[in-house]
C-alpha positions as CSV (number, residue, x, y, z in Angstrom):
1,X,-43.1,6.8,-6.1
2,X,-44.2,5.3,-2.8
3,X,-47.4,5.6,-0.8
4,X,-47.8,7.4,2.5
5,X,-47.3,5.4,5.7
6,X,-50.0,6.3,8.2
7,X,-49.7,9.9,6.9
8,X,-46.2,10.2,8.2
9,X,-43.1,11.4,6.3
10,X,-40.7,8.7,5.2
11,X,-37.9,8.0,7.7
12,X,-34.3,7.1,7.3
13,X,-33.3,3.5,8.0
14,X,-30.0,2.4,9.6
15,X,-26.9,1.7,7.6
16,X,-24.0,-0.6,8.8
17,X,-21.5,1.7,10.3
18,X,-18.9,-1.0,10.8
19,X,-19.1,-2.2,7.3
20,X,-18.8,1.4,6.0
21,X,-15.8,2.1,8.2
22,X,-14.0,-1.2,7.2
23,X,-14.5,-0.3,3.5
24,X,-13.2,3.2,4.0
25,X,-10.0,2.1,5.8
26,X,-9.3,-0.3,3.0
27,X,-9.7,2.3,0.3
28,X,-8.4,5.5,1.8
29,X,-5.0,6.5,3.3
30,X,-5.5,8.1,6.7
31,X,-8.7,10.0,7.2
32,X,-9.4,8.0,10.4
33,X,-11.5,10.7,12.2
34,X,-13.3,11.8,9.1
35,X,-14.2,8.2,8.2
36,X,-15.5,7.5,11.6
37,X,-17.6,10.6,11.8
38,X,-19.0,10.2,8.3
39,X,-19.8,6.5,8.9
40,X,-21.6,7.4,12.1
41,X,-23.5,10.2,10.6
42,X,-24.7,8.2,7.5
43,X,-25.5,5.2,9.7
44,X,-27.8,7.3,11.8
45,X,-29.7,8.8,8.9
46,X,-28.0,12.2,8.8
47,X,-27.1,14.2,5.7
48,X,-23.6,15.7,5.6
49,X,-21.9,18.8,4.2
50,X,-18.1,18.3,3.6
51,X,-15.9,21.4,3.4
52,X,-12.4,21.4,2.2
53,X,-10.1,21.9,-0.9
54,X,-10.3,19.6,-3.9
55,X,-8.1,16.6,-4.1
56,X,-8.4,15.6,-0.4
57,X,-10.1,12.2,-0.9
58,X,-13.7,13.2,-0.4
59,X,-15.1,11.3,-3.4
60,X,-13.0,8.3,-2.8
61,X,-14.0,8.1,0.8
62,X,-17.7,8.4,0.0
63,X,-17.6,5.8,-2.7
64,X,-16.0,3.4,-0.2
65,X,-18.7,4.2,2.4
66,X,-21.4,3.5,-0.1
67,X,-19.8,0.2,-1.1
68,X,-19.5,-0.7,2.6
69,X,-23.1,0.1,3.2
70,X,-24.2,-1.9,0.1
71,X,-26.0,1.1,-1.5
72,X,-25.7,2.8,-4.8
73,X,-23.7,6.0,-5.5
74,X,-25.0,8.9,-7.5
75,X,-22.5,11.7,-8.3
76,X,-23.7,15.1,-9.3
77,X,-21.2,17.8,-10.4
78,X,-22.4,21.1,-9.1
79,X,-22.2,24.1,-11.4
80,X,-24.3,27.1,-12.6
81,X,-26.0,24.8,-15.2
82,X,-27.4,22.4,-12.7
83,X,-31.1,23.4,-13.0
84,X,-33.9,21.7,-11.0
85,X,-34.9,19.8,-14.2
86,X,-31.4,18.4,-14.6
87,X,-31.3,17.3,-11.0
88,X,-34.8,16.0,-10.7
89,X,-35.6,14.7,-14.2
90,X,-38.2,15.5,-16.9
91,X,-40.9,14.0,-19.1
92,X,-39.8,12.8,-22.5
93,X,-41.1,15.6,-24.8
94,X,-41.6,13.3,-27.8
95,X,-43.7,10.9,-25.7
96,X,-45.7,13.7,-24.0
97,X,-46.9,14.7,-27.5
98,X,-48.6,11.4,-28.0
99,X,-49.2,10.1,-24.5
100,X,-49.6,13.2,-22.4
101,X,-47.8,13.4,-19.0
102,X,-47.6,9.8,-17.7
103,X,-45.3,8.2,-15.1
104,X,-44.0,5.9,-17.8
105,X,-42.5,8.7,-19.9
106,X,-40.7,10.4,-17.0
107,X,-36.9,10.3,-17.3
108,X,-35.5,10.4,-13.8
109,X,-32.6,12.6,-12.9
110,X,-29.9,11.7,-10.3
111,X,-32.0,12.9,-7.4
112,X,-35.0,10.8,-8.2
113,X,-32.9,7.8,-9.0
114,X,-31.1,8.1,-5.6
115,X,-34.4,8.6,-3.8
116,X,-36.1,5.6,-5.4
117,X,-33.1,3.2,-5.1
118,X,-31.9,4.3,-1.7
119,X,-28.5,5.4,-3.0
120,X,-26.0,7.9,-1.6
121,X,-26.4,11.2,-3.6
122,X,-23.2,13.2,-3.6
123,X,-23.3,16.8,-4.9
124,X,-19.9,18.3,-5.6
125,X,-19.2,22.1,-5.6
126,X,-22.5,22.9,-3.8
127,X,-21.7,26.6,-3.6
128,X,-21.8,26.7,-7.4
129,X,-25.3,25.4,-7.6
130,X,-28.1,27.9,-8.4
131,X,-30.4,28.9,-5.6
132,X,-33.5,27.4,-7.1
133,X,-31.8,24.0,-7.3
134,X,-30.6,24.4,-3.7
135,X,-34.2,24.9,-2.7
136,X,-35.1,21.5,-4.2
137,X,-32.4,19.9,-2.1
138,X,-33.6,21.7,1.1
139,X,-37.0,20.3,0.6
140,X,-35.6,16.8,0.4
141,X,-33.5,17.4,3.5
142,X,-36.5,18.5,5.4
143,X,-39.0,15.9,4.4
144,X,-37.1,13.0,2.7
145,X,-39.8,13.6,0.0
146,X,-39.9,15.3,-3.4
147,X,-42.9,16.8,-5.0
148,X,-42.5,16.5,-8.8
149,X,-45.0,18.4,-11.0
150,X,-47.1,16.1,-13.2
151,X,-45.5,13.0,-11.6
152,X,-46.5,13.2,-7.9
153,X,-44.7,12.5,-4.7
154,X,-41.4,10.6,-4.6
155,X,-40.5,9.3,-1.2
156,X,-37.0,8.5,-0.2
157,X,-36.1,4.8,0.3
158,X,-34.8,4.2,3.9
159,X,-31.2,4.0,2.8
160,X,-31.2,7.3,0.9
161,X,-28.6,9.8,2.1
162,X,-27.5,13.2,0.8
163,X,-23.9,14.4,1.0
164,X,-22.7,17.7,-0.5
165,X,-19.2,19.2,-0.7
166,X,-17.8,22.6,-1.2
167,X,-14.5,24.5,-1.1
168,X,-15.2,27.6,1.1
169,X,-11.9,29.2,0.1
170,X,-12.8,29.3,-3.6
171,X,-14.7,32.6,-4.2
172,X,-14.7,32.5,-8.0
173,X,-18.2,31.8,-9.4
174,X,-19.6,30.7,-6.1
175,X,-22.5,31.8,-4.0
176,X,-23.3,31.9,-0.3
177,X,-24.8,28.8,1.3
178,X,-28.0,29.4,3.2
179,X,-27.9,28.8,6.9
180,X,-31.0,26.6,6.4
181,X,-28.8,24.0,4.7
182,X,-26.3,24.0,7.5
183,X,-29.2,23.6,9.9
184,X,-30.3,20.4,8.2
185,X,-26.8,18.8,7.9
186,X,-23.8,17.7,9.9
187,X,-20.6,19.3,8.8
188,X,-17.2,17.6,8.4
189,X,-14.1,19.7,7.6
190,X,-11.4,18.3,5.3
191,X,-7.8,19.5,4.9
192,X,-4.8,18.2,3.1
193,X,-3.3,15.1,4.6
194,X,0.1,14.9,6.3
195,X,3.3,14.5,4.3
196,X,3.6,10.9,5.2
197,X,0.1,10.2,4.1
198,X,0.5,12.0,0.9
199,X,3.7,9.9,0.2
200,X,1.7,6.8,0.8
201,X,-1.0,8.0,-1.6
202,X,1.6,8.7,-4.3
203,X,3.2,5.3,-3.8
204,X,-0.2,3.6,-3.9
205,X,-1.2,5.4,-7.1
206,X,1.9,4.7,-9.0
207,X,1.8,2.0,-11.7
208,X,5.4,1.0,-10.9
209,X,7.7,1.3,-7.9
210,X,8.5,5.0,-7.7
211,X,12.0,6.4,-6.7
212,X,11.5,7.2,-3.0
213,X,13.8,10.2,-2.9
214,X,12.2,11.7,-6.0
215,X,8.7,11.0,-4.6
216,X,9.5,12.7,-1.4
217,X,10.8,15.7,-3.3
218,X,7.6,15.8,-5.4
219,X,5.4,15.8,-2.3
220,X,7.5,18.5,-0.7
221,X,7.2,20.7,-3.8
222,X,3.4,20.2,-3.9
223,X,3.0,21.0,-0.3
224,X,5.2,24.1,-0.8
225,X,2.7,25.5,-3.3
226,X,0.0,25.7,-0.6
227,X,2.0,28.3,1.4
228,X,4.0,30.1,-1.2
229,X,3.5,33.9,-1.0
230,X,3.0,34.2,-4.8
231,X,0.2,31.6,-4.9
232,X,-3.4,32.0,-3.7
233,X,-4.2,28.4,-4.6
234,X,-1.9,25.4,-4.2
235,X,-1.9,22.0,-5.7
236,X,-3.5,18.9,-4.2
237,X,-1.7,15.6,-3.9
238,X,-2.9,14.8,-7.5
239,X,-0.1,17.2,-8.6
240,X,2.5,14.9,-6.9
241,X,0.9,11.8,-8.5
242,X,1.2,13.4,-12.0
243,X,4.6,14.8,-11.3
244,X,6.1,11.4,-10.4
245,X,4.4,9.6,-13.2
246,X,5.4,12.2,-15.8
247,X,9.0,12.5,-14.6
248,X,9.5,8.7,-14.7
249,X,8.1,8.5,-18.3
250,X,10.1,11.5,-19.4
251,X,13.3,10.1,-17.9
252,X,12.8,6.9,-19.9
253,X,12.3,8.8,-23.1
254,X,15.5,10.8,-22.5
255,X,17.5,7.7,-21.6
256,X,18.0,8.6,-18.0
257,X,18.3,6.0,-15.2
258,X,16.4,8.4,-12.9
259,X,14.9,11.8,-13.6
260,X,17.6,14.5,-14.0
261,X,17.2,18.0,-12.5
262,X,16.0,19.3,-15.9
263,X,13.6,16.4,-16.3
264,X,12.2,17.0,-12.9
265,X,11.7,20.7,-13.5
266,X,10.0,20.0,-16.8
267,X,7.6,17.5,-15.2
268,X,6.9,19.9,-12.3
269,X,5.9,22.7,-14.6
270,X,3.7,20.4,-16.6
271,X,2.1,18.8,-13.5
272,X,1.6,21.9,-11.3
273,X,1.3,25.1,-13.3
274,X,-2.3,24.3,-14.2
275,X,-3.2,23.4,-10.6
276,X,-2.0,26.5,-8.9
277,X,-3.1,30.2,-9.2
278,X,-1.1,33.3,-8.7
279,X,-2.1,36.0,-6.3
280,X,-3.2,39.2,-8.0
281,X,-0.3,41.5,-8.8
282,X,2.4,38.8,-8.6
283,X,5.5,40.0,-10.6
284,X,6.3,36.4,-11.6
285,X,4.6,34.0,-14.0
286,X,3.3,30.7,-12.7
287,X,6.0,28.9,-14.6
288,X,8.7,31.0,-12.8
289,X,7.1,30.3,-9.4
290,X,6.8,26.5,-9.9
291,X,10.4,26.4,-11.3
292,X,11.6,28.3,-8.2
293,X,9.7,25.9,-5.9
294,X,11.2,22.9,-7.6
295,X,14.7,24.3,-7.4
296,X,14.3,25.1,-3.7
297,X,13.5,21.4,-3.0
298,X,16.7,20.2,-4.5
299,X,18.8,18.0,-2.1
300,X,21.6,19.8,-0.3
301,X,25.2,18.7,-0.1
302,X,24.5,16.7,3.1
303,X,21.6,14.9,1.4
304,X,23.7,14.1,-1.7
305,X,26.6,12.8,0.4
306,X,24.3,10.5,2.4
307,X,22.7,9.3,-0.9
308,X,26.2,8.7,-2.3
309,X,27.3,6.7,0.8
310,X,24.1,4.7,0.6
311,X,24.7,4.0,-3.1
312,X,28.2,2.8,-2.4
313,X,27.1,0.5,0.3
314,X,24.4,-1.0,-2.0
315,X,27.0,-1.4,-4.8
316,X,29.4,-3.2,-2.3
317,X,26.6,-5.5,-1.1
318,X,25.6,-6.3,-4.7
319,X,29.3,-7.1,-5.6
320,X,29.6,-9.4,-2.6
321,X,26.3,-11.2,-3.6
């Protein structure tokens, strides 16, 4: 808790925009515009609402921005069970019985911890959070201050910032976000990155040097799930990361120099079927759709010929060496 300053509400301090941006560029592939806008918004004391599908680098980017600003990072997973008490904190019941309600026996939740330490509070899946919990966040957005029953007033440290994220296209188990929250936040939209950026993400996330041709095919298959007529939900780039890693490990187990067609198909089904969702009334199973997508990304005769010529040239070069 902090005292009032001349009766005024606490104000946001300045964060180092350049430091945040440099940290973001070192940690995240692409996302130039989003990084710049987010760094500028947070540096100037604004709260931000991020909108976009999962797996598009929002959490990674925000962690990097917090590191670059030199502030803490509190992550809250939004869901229907996120009550005001879980967000704010509570008095220890066993100690209340013997000590009554005292500041010393209050167990702070992520919101109070972030307010007091001046951390970045990141709330995921905001549109899954109950309305009564959203109202707590609205109060903090309006005043940078939280009134906690039997504890008192908790003022935000100057470096405290609130960032929330949601996937507006996901209508299962979600609620409508009040215009009052939009009115108190800047909004930054996220979409899936380009094919080249997703290739770079998979290469960076692989524990060993991945096969370039297979990696390109994995990324192509994942991107195809986002526009397939039988799927209402496609995979993020995380699907490509898992597909490449699983195929490599599976090929090794099967004694293959590189993943065969069957191995690639098995890996694709394991990596993607849980990440995609069928449209209602689709006549095919999710396994059939993913198998068809993987088969459709197989290299054509021209690609295979080019690959063969390249392999021959590499073999000749190796023989000469």
